[in-house]
C-alpha positions in Angstrom: 19.1 25.6 -3.6 21.6 24.9 -0.9 22.4 27.4 1.8 23.9 27.5 5.2 22.0 28.8 8.2 23.2 32.3 7.7 22.2 32.8 4.1 19.3 31.9 1.9 19.2 31.6 -1.9 16.5 34.0 -3.2 17.3 33.8 -7.0 19.7 33.2 -9.8 21.2 35.3 -12.5 20.2 33.8 -15.8 21.4 36.1 -18.6 22.4 39.5 -19.7 19.8 42.1 -20.6 20.6 44.9 -23.0 24.1 46.4 -23.5 24.5 48.5 -20.4 25.3 45.8 -17.9 21.7 44.8 -16.8 21.1 41.2 -15.8 18.0 39.0 -16.0 17.2 37.3 -12.7 15.1 34.3 -11.9 13.5 35.1 -8.6 12.6 32.5 -6.0 10.6 35.1 -3.9 6.8 35.3 -3.9 5.9 37.7 -5.4 8.8 37.5 -7.8 9.6 41.2 -7.5 10.1 40.7 -3.8 13.7 40.1 -4.6 14.0 43.8 -5.3 13.5 44.4 -1.6 17.0 43.1 -0.8 19.9 45.3 -1.8 22.9 43.6 -0.3 23.4 40.4 -2.2 26.1 37.7 -2.1 26.6 36.1 -5.5 27.7 32.5 -5.4 29.4 31.6 -8.6 31.3 28.3 -8.9 32.0 28.4 -5.2 33.3 32.0 -5.2 31.4 34.5 -3.0 31.0 37.9 -4.6 29.4 40.8 -2.6 27.0 42.8 -4.8 24.8 45.8 -4.3 21.5 46.1 -6.1 21.3 49.6 -7.7 18.0 49.3 -9.4 15.6 46.7 -10.8 12.2 46.2 -12.2 9.8 43.6 -13.7 10.3 43.0 -17.4 7.4 40.9 -18.6 7.5 37.7 -16.5 11.1 38.3 -15.5 13.1 40.6 -13.3 16.0 42.7 -14.6 18.5 44.4 -12.3 21.5 46.7 -12.4 24.3 45.9 -9.9 26.8 48.5 -8.7 30.0 48.5 -10.7 28.6 46.5 -13.7 28.2 48.9 -16.6 28.7 46.8 -19.7 27.3 43.6 -21.3 30.6 41.7 -21.3 31.3 42.2 -17.5 27.6 41.4 -16.8 28.0 38.1 -18.7 30.6 36.9 -16.2 27.9 36.8 -13.5 25.5 34.6 -15.4 24.6 31.4 -13.5 25.4 32.9 -10.0 23.0 32.1 -7.2 21.8 35.2 -5.3 22.0 34.9 -1.5 21.0 37.2 1.3 21.4 37.0 5.1 18.7 34.8 6.5 18.1 37.3 9.2 16.9 39.8 6.6 13.9 37.6 5.6 10.6 38.7 7.1 9.0 36.6 9.9 6.1 34.5 8.5 2.7 34.2 10.0 2.0 31.1 12.2 1.6 28.0 10.0 3.6 29.4 7.0 7.1 28.2 6.2 9.9 29.1 3.9 10.9 26.3 1.5 14.4 26.2 3.1 12.7 25.4 6.4 11.0 22.3 4.9 14.1 21.0 3.2 15.7 18.3 5.3 12.6 17.4 7.3 12.0 13.7 7.8 8.6 12.7 6.4 6.3 10.2 8.1 2.8 8.9 7.4 0.1 9.5 9.9 0.6 5.8 10.9 4.3 6.6 11.7 6.0 5.0 8.7 9.1 6.9 7.5 8.8 7.8 3.8 12.2 9.6 3.6 13.5 13.2 3.8 12.4 16.4 1.9 15.2 17.0 -0.6 13.6 20.0 -2.3 10.3 21.5 -3.4 9.0 22.2 -6.9 6.4 24.7 -8.0 3.6 23.5 -10.2 0.6 25.4 -11.5 -1.7 24.3 -8.8 0.4 23.7 -5.7 4.0 23.1 -4.5 5.3 19.6 -4.3 7.7 18.0 -1.8 10.3 15.9 -3.4 11.1 13.2 -0.8 14.2 11.0 -1.1 14.6 7.7 0.6 16.9 7.4 3.7 18.3 4.5 5.6 15.3 4.6 7.9 12.6 4.8 5.2 10.3 1.9 4.4 11.7 1.6 0.9 14.1 3.3 -1.5 11.5 5.1 -3.6 11.5 8.8 -4.4 8.1 10.3 -3.7 6.4 13.5 -4.9 3.9 14.6 -2.2 1.7 17.6 -2.8 2.3 20.4 -0.3 -1.3 20.9 0.8 -1.4 21.9 4.5 -4.4 20.4 6.4 -5.2 18.1 3.4 -2.0 16.1 2.9 0.5 17.8 5.2 -1.0 17.3 8.7 1.9 18.5 10.9 5.2 20.3 10.7 7.5 20.3 13.7 10.7 22.3 12.8 12.3 21.5 16.2 11.9 17.8 15.7 12.8 18.1 12.0 9.6 16.2 11.2 6.7 16.4 8.7 3.6 14.2 9.0 1.7 13.6 5.7 -1.6 11.8 5.1 -0.1 9.8 2.2 -0.4 6.2 1.1 3.1 4.7 1.0 2.1 2.6 -2.0 1.5 5.8 -4.1 
């Protein structure tokens, strides 16, 4: 999920749905149907930026299905499969104090409470119990290991300083 500072990826088009041009979407929002609150999308498909307007959408089982303006048949819809869905970052709601968007955590340097550099947050993954920070080694880290650190504020993650681009974790570097 890469993005510049003006846009944030909120989902991906995965497949067609039905014969009338509907698309199945994998939503990165929480809750998953939160993606339906954004109507002006930019689809990023193989480096091409395509403006898109959400006409309607709904939950379909565990997935989201949508109809975009100007897409009325299955074959045209198929050409959009694989596209990332982006929205202007300014449209995202402000979060309460102490809560962060994943995009804000990506790129933070990770240190132990003792001040040892473990690397940089590359991305996050969602597991059943909690999110996990995937930390890749940097030139300044204590070794070249990739680490999976549970994103558990106050338990493992002790401090996040967005201005300093720093995250402090209570984490054993040997683990």
